[in-house]
N, C-alpha and C positions, 0 to 999 in steps of 0.2 A: 354584424359581420364578425367572423372569427377566422383569422386573428384580427384584432383591432389595430395592431401595429407590427411591422416587420422591417428588417433591413435585408435587402436582397441585391444581388449583382444583376446587371443588365443581362437579359435573356435567361435568367434563372427562373424556372417555373415553380409555382407554388399554388396550393389550394386555398380557396376562401369558401366558407360555408355560410349561407344566409339562413338564419334561424329566427323564428318568432317565438317568444316565450312570455308568460305572464304568471302572476301570483294566483290567478283564478282561471278556470277553464274558459275557453273561447271556442267559437264555431266558425267565425269569418275572419279572414286576415288578408291584408293587402299592403303593398309597398312599391315604390318606384326606386329603381337602382340604376345608378350611372357610374361609369368608369372614367377615370382621367389618367391617360398615359399607361393604360393596361390593355393588353391584347389577350383575348380569350382563346385558349388552346382547346379546351373541352368543357362540356356542360353535362351535369348529371342531375336529373330531377329526382330529389330524395322524397318528395311528397306525392308519389305517383297515384296513391289512392284518394287524393283530394279531388273535390269537384271544382273544376276550374272555370271561372268566368273569363279571366285573362291568364292563360297558361304561359309560364316563363319559358324562354328558350335562349340559345346562345345569341340570337339576333335581337331579342327583346327581353331584358332581364326583369321587367316589371311583372308583378304578380297580383292576382286577386282571386282568392279561392275560399273554399269552405271544407271543413272536415265532415266525413260521413257519420261519425259517431254522434249519437243523440246527446251524450253527456259532454261532448267537446274534448279538448285537450288543453294542457297547460303549456305545451311546447311542441314545436314541429320544425324539423329541418326542411326547409323549402327546397334548396338546391345547393350544389357545390360546383364552383367553376375553377378550372385550372387556368391560371393567368401568368403572364410574364410582362415585364416592363417594356414599353415600346421604345423609349429613349432613356438616356441617363437623366438623373434628377428625380424629383419627387413624383409620386403617383398616388392616386386615391380611389376609394370606392365610397360613394355617397348614397344614403338611403333617405327618401323623403316621402311625404304623403302616406305615412303608415297609419293603419287603422286595424284594430281588432274589436270584435263584438262578442260580448260574453253570452253564455248559454242561459243561466238561470240565476238572477234575473237577467233579462236581455238588457245589456247596457253597453254603451260605447266607453272603452277604456282610453285613457290618455296614453300616448305612445312616446317612448324615448328611443333614441337610435345610438348604436355603437358603430359609427362609421369607421372605416379603416384608412390607414395611410402607410 
């Protein structure tokens, strides 16, 4: 998630972009995204040309997709959400169950997460 950290005032809206990137090209990508004390104001699908198994939306931020390119990609911006804090105090975005599958050779890559708070 980008940004990985920010200080905002209550009801101050800001953007978060969910991106998948790797040192090698990949063709399949997935992740589960949850919000804590954040309210979604808008949702923009940045990977519109992806083939979706589970298409993300404002009501379900989880995603499972594949790129159309035979050579894959090393990075893809999945979506951007505009959010604001629901209440005073801390808020967070958490990513789990991430997976990317490489193109050549076909292999499962280990996945690390940049959660936000």
